[in-house]
SELO-963799 format. One record per residue (C-alpha): residue in three letters; z, x, y. Coordinates in steps of 0.25 Angstrom, whole numbers, m for minus. Example, Ala and Ser with C-alpha at 12.3 -4.5 7.8 and 13.67 -1.06 7.14 Angstrom:
# residues 2
[site "ALA",[31,49,m18]]
[site "SER",[29,55,m4]]
END
This chain:
# residues 404
[site "MET",[191,575,365]]
[site "ILE",[205,576,372]]
[site "THR",[215,583,363]]
[site "ARG",[229,582,361]]
[site "GLU",[231,597,363]]
[site "GLU",[223,594,378]]
[site "ALA",[237,586,381]]
[site "LEU",[245,595,376]]
[site "ALA",[240,607,384]]
[site "LEU",[240,599,396]]
[site "ASP",[255,596,392]]
[site "ALA",[259,611,391]]
[site "ALA",[254,613,406]]
[site "ASP",[262,601,412]]
[site "PRO",[271,606,422]]
[site "LEU",[280,593,421]]
[site "ARG",[280,594,405]]
[site "GLY",[296,597,406]]
[site "PHE",[300,583,413]]
[site "ARG",[296,576,398]]
[site "GLU",[309,582,393]]
[site "ARG",[318,574,404]]
[site "PHE",[314,562,399]]
[site "THR",[319,554,388]]
[site "LEU",[305,548,378]]
[site "PRO",[306,542,365]]
[site "LYS",[299,550,353]]
[site "ASP",[286,546,349]]
[site "VAL",[283,537,362]]
[site "LEU",[272,541,373]]
[site "TYR",[277,535,384]]
[site "LEU",[267,531,395]]
[site "ASP",[276,519,402]]
[site "GLY",[283,528,412]]
[site "ASN",[275,519,422]]
[site "SER",[283,508,419]]
[site "LEU",[296,514,414]]
[site "GLY",[300,528,416]]
[site "ALA",[306,536,405]]
[site "LEU",[320,540,404]]
[site "PRO",[323,554,409]]
[site "ALA",[332,560,400]]
[site "HIS",[345,561,409]]
[site "THR",[344,547,414]]
[site "PRO",[354,542,403]]
[site "GLU",[364,554,408]]
[site "ARG",[362,549,423]]
[site "LEU",[365,533,419]]
[site "ARG",[377,538,409]]
[site "ARG",[383,546,422]]
[site "MET",[382,534,431]]
[site "VAL",[386,524,422]]
[site "GLU",[398,531,415]]
[site "GLU",[403,540,426]]
[site "GLU",[398,535,438]]
[site "TRP",[400,519,435]]
[site "GLY",[411,522,424]]
[site "GLN",[419,531,432]]
[site "GLY",[415,530,446]]
[site "LEU",[415,515,447]]
[site "ILE",[412,510,459]]
[site "ARG",[417,525,465]]
[site "SER",[404,531,461]]
[site "TRP",[396,522,472]]
[site "ASN",[401,533,481]]
[site "GLU",[406,543,472]]
[site "ALA",[393,543,464]]
[site "GLY",[384,541,474]]
[site "TRP",[379,526,470]]
[site "TYR",[377,522,483]]
[site "ASP",[368,532,488]]
[site "LEU",[358,531,474]]
[site "PRO",[349,522,481]]
[site "ARG",[347,532,493]]
[site "GLY",[349,543,485]]
[site "LEU",[337,540,474]]
[site "GLY",[329,536,485]]
[site "ASN",[330,551,492]]
[site "ARG",[326,556,477]]
[site "LEU",[315,547,474]]
[site "ALA",[309,549,487]]
[site "PRO",[301,563,484]]
[site "LEU",[294,555,473]]
[site "VAL",[288,544,483]]
[site "GLY",[286,554,495]]
[site "ALA",[296,549,503]]
[site "ALA",[307,557,514]]
[site "PRO",[322,555,510]]
[site "ASP",[328,541,514]]
[site "GLN",[315,532,513]]
[site "VAL",[318,528,497]]
[site "VAL",[329,521,492]]
[site "VAL",[331,517,477]]
[site "CYS",[334,502,475]]
[site "ASP",[331,490,468]]
[site "SER",[319,486,461]]
[site "THR",[303,488,465]]
[site "SER",[302,474,467]]
[site "VAL",[313,473,477]]
[site "ASN",[310,484,483]]
[site "LEU",[296,479,485]]
[site "PHE",[301,465,493]]
[site "LYS",[310,475,502]]
[site "VAL",[299,483,506]]
[site "LEU",[288,473,508]]
[site "SER",[298,464,515]]
[site "ALA",[303,477,524]]
[site "ALA",[287,478,528]]
[site "LEU",[285,466,531]]
[site "ARG",[296,465,541]]
[site "LEU",[290,478,547]]
[site "ARG",[277,472,550]]
[site "PRO",[281,458,558]]
[site "GLY",[268,450,562]]
[site "ARG",[261,453,548]]
[site "SER",[264,446,534]]
[site "THR",[254,450,524]]
[site "VAL",[258,461,512]]
[site "VAL",[247,467,504]]
[site "SER",[248,471,489]]
[site "GLU",[239,472,478]]
[site "LEU",[235,462,467]]
[site "GLY",[238,472,455]]
[site "SER",[251,477,461]]
[site "PHE",[264,475,451]]
[site "PRO",[268,463,451]]
[site "THR",[281,464,457]]
[site "ASP",[275,470,469]]
[site "LEU",[267,456,470]]
[site "TYR",[278,448,467]]
[site "MET",[286,454,480]]
[site "THR",[274,453,489]]
[site "GLU",[274,439,485]]
[site "GLY",[288,437,488]]
[site "LEU",[287,442,504]]
[site "SER",[286,430,509]]
[site "PRO",[280,425,519]]
[site "ALA",[271,437,518]]
[site "ARG",[257,436,515]]
[site "ARG",[252,444,501]]
[site "LEU",[239,449,499]]
[site "LEU",[235,456,487]]
[site "ILE",[223,467,485]]
[site "GLY",[215,462,474]]
[site "ARG",[216,448,478]]
[site "ASP",[217,445,491]]
[site "GLY",[208,457,494]]
[site "ALA",[201,468,487]]
[site "SER",[208,480,495]]
[site "LEU",[219,483,503]]
[site "ALA",[209,484,516]]
[site "GLU",[205,469,513]]
[site "LEU",[219,464,514]]
[site "LEU",[225,472,526]]
[site "ASP",[225,466,539]]
[site "GLU",[234,464,552]]
[site "ASP",[244,455,544]]
[site "THR",[246,465,534]]
[site "ALA",[261,470,534]]
[site "VAL",[264,477,522]]
[site "VAL",[255,483,509]]
[site "LEU",[260,486,496]]
[site "LEU",[253,492,484]]
[site "SER",[258,500,473]]
[site "HIS",[254,515,473]]
[site "VAL",[251,515,459]]
[site "ASP",[246,503,453]]
[site "TYR",[254,499,442]]
[site "ARG",[244,492,432]]
[site "THR",[230,503,434]]
[site "GLY",[238,516,439]]
[site "ARG",[229,517,452]]
[site "LEU",[235,526,463]]
[site "GLN",[235,520,478]]
[site "ASP",[231,528,489]]
[site "MET",[244,529,495]]
[site "ALA",[243,537,509]]
[site "ALA",[229,528,511]]
[site "VAL",[234,515,508]]
[site "THR",[246,517,517]]
[site "GLU",[238,521,528]]
[site "GLN",[229,509,526]]
[site "VAL",[239,499,526]]
[site "HIS",[247,507,539]]
[site "ALA",[232,505,545]]
[site "ALA",[233,490,544]]
[site "GLY",[247,490,551]]
[site "ALA",[255,487,537]]
[site "LEU",[265,493,529]]
[site "MET",[264,501,516]]
[site "VAL",[273,498,502]]
[site "TRP",[271,506,491]]
[site "ASP",[274,503,477]]
[site "LEU",[276,516,470]]
[site "CYS",[281,512,455]]
[site "HIS",[269,517,449]]
[site "SER",[269,529,457]]
[site "VAL",[282,536,460]]
[site "GLY",[284,547,449]]
[site "ALA",[270,547,445]]
[site "LEU",[263,553,457]]
[site "PRO",[268,559,471]]
[site "VAL",[270,547,481]]
[site "GLU",[270,550,495]]
[site "LEU",[275,539,504]]
[site "ASP",[279,546,516]]
[site "ALA",[266,554,517]]
[site "CYS",[259,541,516]]
[site "GLU",[267,533,525]]
[site "ALA",[271,521,516]]
[site "ASP",[280,512,522]]
[site "PHE",[287,507,508]]
[site "ALA",[287,511,494]]
[site "VAL",[294,505,481]]
[site "GLY",[295,511,468]]
[site "CYS",[303,509,454]]
[site "GLY",[311,519,448]]
[site "TYR",[308,517,434]]
[site "LYS",[293,520,431]]
[site "TYR",[289,536,433]]
[site "LEU",[303,539,440]]
[site "ASN",[309,536,427]]
[site "GLY",[322,528,433]]
[site "GLY",[323,519,420]]
[site "PRO",[320,504,416]]
[site "GLY",[324,497,430]]
[site "ALA",[327,507,439]]
[site "PRO",[328,506,454]]
[site "ALA",[317,506,463]]
[site "PHE",[314,513,476]]
[site "LEU",[309,509,490]]
[site "TYR",[303,518,501]]
[site "ALA",[304,514,515]]
[site "ALA",[297,524,524]]
[site "GLN",[307,529,534]]
[site "ARG",[299,524,547]]
[site "HIS",[302,509,544]]
[site "HIS",[318,511,539]]
[site "ALA",[323,506,552]]
[site "ALA",[315,492,554]]
[site "ALA",[313,490,539]]
[site "ARG",[320,477,533]]
[site "GLN",[321,473,519]]
[site "PRO",[326,460,515]]
[site "LEU",[336,463,504]]
[site "SER",[345,467,513]]
[site "GLY",[359,469,503]]
[site "TRP",[369,477,506]]
[site "PHE",[366,492,500]]
[site "GLY",[355,491,512]]
[site "HIS",[365,488,521]]
[site "ALA",[369,498,532]]
[site "GLU",[383,497,527]]
[site "PRO",[384,490,515]]
[site "PHE",[400,492,514]]
[site "ALA",[402,486,526]]
[site "MET",[399,473,521]]
[site "ALA",[394,468,533]]
[site "PRO",[389,454,534]]
[site "ASP",[375,456,539]]
[site "TYR",[365,465,534]]
[site "ARG",[361,478,541]]
[site "PRO",[350,487,534]]
[site "ALA",[355,501,532]]
[site "ASP",[347,514,539]]
[site "GLY",[335,519,531]]
[site "ILE",[331,517,516]]
[site "GLY",[344,510,515]]
[site "ARG",[340,497,520]]
[site "PHE",[330,495,508]]
[site "LEU",[342,493,499]]
[site "THR",[349,481,494]]
[site "GLY",[360,478,484]]
[site "THR",[367,489,475]]
[site "PRO",[359,499,467]]
[site "PRO",[358,499,453]]
[site "LEU",[366,511,450]]
[site "LEU",[363,512,435]]
[site "SER",[347,511,437]]
[site "LEU",[348,521,449]]
[site "ALA",[355,532,440]]
[site "GLY",[342,531,431]]
[site "LEU",[333,533,443]]
[site "ASP",[341,544,447]]
[site "ALA",[341,553,436]]
[site "ALA",[326,549,435]]
[site "LEU",[325,555,449]]
[site "ASP",[331,568,444]]
[site "VAL",[318,571,437]]
[site "TRP",[309,567,447]]
[site "ALA",[319,578,456]]
[site "GLU",[310,589,449]]
[site "VAL",[296,583,449]]
[site "ASP",[285,587,455]]
[site "LEU",[277,575,458]]
[site "ALA",[263,583,460]]
[site "LEU",[265,586,447]]
[site "VAL",[267,573,440]]
[site "ARG",[255,569,448]]
[site "ALA",[247,580,443]]
[site "LYS",[252,577,427]]
[site "SER",[251,561,429]]
[site "LEU",[236,563,432]]
[site "SER",[235,573,421]]
[site "LEU",[242,563,412]]
[site "THR",[233,549,416]]
[site "SER",[220,559,416]]
[site "PHE",[223,563,401]]
[site "PHE",[225,549,397]]
[site "LEU",[212,545,404]]
[site "ARG",[203,555,396]]
[site "LEU",[211,552,383]]
[site "THR",[209,535,386]]
[site "ASP",[195,536,392]]
[site "ALA",[188,535,377]]
[site "LEU",[196,522,373]]
[site "GLY",[187,513,381]]
[site "LEU",[199,507,390]]
[site "GLU",[197,505,404]]
[site "THR",[205,514,412]]
[site "VAL",[210,505,424]]
[site "THR",[217,518,431]]
[site "PRO",[210,525,442]]
[site "ARG",[204,537,437]]
[site "GLY",[205,545,450]]
[site "GLU",[218,553,449]]
[site "ALA",[220,550,464]]
[site "GLU",[221,535,460]]
[site "ARG",[228,535,448]]
[site "GLY",[244,534,446]]
[site "SER",[251,539,433]]
[site "GLN",[245,529,423]]
[site "ILE",[233,525,415]]
[site "SER",[230,511,412]]
[site "LEU",[220,506,403]]
[site "ARG",[214,492,401]]
[site "HIS",[213,486,387]]
[site "PRO",[213,471,385]]
[site "SER",[224,471,375]]
[site "ALA",[231,482,383]]
[site "TYR",[245,476,379]]
[site "ALA",[243,478,364]]
[site "VAL",[237,491,365]]
[site "VAL",[250,496,373]]
[site "GLN",[259,489,363]]
[site "ALA",[250,497,352]]
[site "LEU",[253,509,360]]
[site "ILE",[268,507,360]]
[site "ALA",[268,505,346]]
[site "ARG",[263,518,345]]
[site "GLY",[273,524,355]]
[site "VAL",[264,524,367]]
[site "ILE",[270,517,379]]
[site "GLY",[262,511,389]]
[site "ASP",[262,498,395]]
[site "PHE",[252,486,397]]
[site "ARG",[248,479,411]]
[site "GLU",[243,465,411]]
[site "PRO",[232,462,408]]
[site "ASP",[225,474,401]]
[site "ILE",[231,487,406]]
[site "MET",[238,498,397]]
[site "ARG",[246,507,408]]
[site "PHE",[250,521,403]]
[site "GLY",[258,528,413]]
[site "PHE",[260,544,412]]
[site "THR",[272,549,417]]
[site "PRO",[271,563,420]]
[site "LEU",[285,568,418]]
[site "TYR",[286,564,403]]
[site "VAL",[271,560,399]]
[site "SER",[262,571,392]]
[site "HIS",[249,573,391]]
[site "ALA",[251,573,376]]
[site "ASP",[257,560,377]]
[site "VAL",[245,554,385]]
[site "TRP",[237,560,373]]
[site "ASP",[246,553,362]]
[site "ALA",[244,540,370]]
[site "ALA",[229,540,371]]
[site "GLU",[228,543,358]]
[site "ALA",[236,531,354]]
[site "LEU",[230,521,363]]
[site "ARG",[216,526,355]]
[site "GLN",[222,524,342]]
[site "VAL",[228,510,348]]
[site "LEU",[215,506,351]]
[site "ALA",[206,513,340]]
[site "THR",[215,506,330]]
[site "GLY",[217,493,336]]
[site "GLU",[230,491,333]]
[site "TRP",[234,485,346]]
[site "ALA",[228,473,342]]
[site "GLU",[240,472,332]]
[site "ALA",[248,457,336]]
[site "ARG",[262,467,340]]
[site "PHE",[256,472,350]]
[site "ALA",[252,459,358]]
[site "GLU",[265,456,357]]
[site "ARG",[271,455,372]]
[site "GLY",[285,458,376]]
[site "ALA",[292,454,391]]
[site "VAL",[287,468,395]]
[site "THR",[274,471,394]]
END
């Protein structure tokens, strides 16, 4: 019998416990969906107020220079770089994950002339699949549909491989170093989707010799709904890389207003259009918190939280989709139930917010900066009660909104 006192003891010894007060969390809510939308950092509203009222309201257009607006995409990229194991000037914050995927996949294809195949995975997040589908005339092969493994699909025509570091449904963690080495051995380039790993565990893009990567700013990074994404391009590719969205912010001299495009040096060539300054301000505020965080401690607590949840839910008769081995696990636990959507809605009615993914997955995300072991115990107890009482079968819990 695992008691709540055991959870409280783990929390008392938690070196990250002080970060919880840095976030605004509703009372009587257990938030286990930070893997989909991170919580609000307490100081973000003040950062947004300053940009709106002072930089925009008073500085007006002068703030492009005086408040440093123009430099924010590169500056935030350098602030974010340590979270993905990148040296300076290899990360830029811009656009959405989807747009950035299109940029880096196109650039990678151009770097491998004579090759035309893009390999991805059938279970990848839909935007990854949609972007690879739109890379005409490239040929797309999917692990899980066109072959059982990456090794089966790699050949002399493979130009680029796109994989998620952490699977969004199952929480399975890929071995970045080993997979990248395998792809390079086949002569192809490696693109990583970091949406479900950045901010949840250490990422080592440079050490693993990744070629490109993308990730979003609104999940574990807590940059806010619709926060801009980021893009990583290894420095060795900067001189030759050409991305297709040649907007004026990626020009070597944007304000020369030249009629022909000339890409900027370095990571700046991956910029496209005018950045969304208000959204950048939210991510800027969130990165203030991350500047103080030891990612090794984040990973240790993530594993502690997820392991604790597994211990608590093992007796509930649910199939665990997430790998149990720590080296193969991100920072979420996914459980299977034939009425997963209704069960999640019943939990939300009790104040326990997780989420659902088709067809039968209940996802619970464990964000180490503000989730405690006591939260985990309480959430598991709520799940036990929802299943034991059968309350999830009430008709109201089957009603679906536009966002599930």
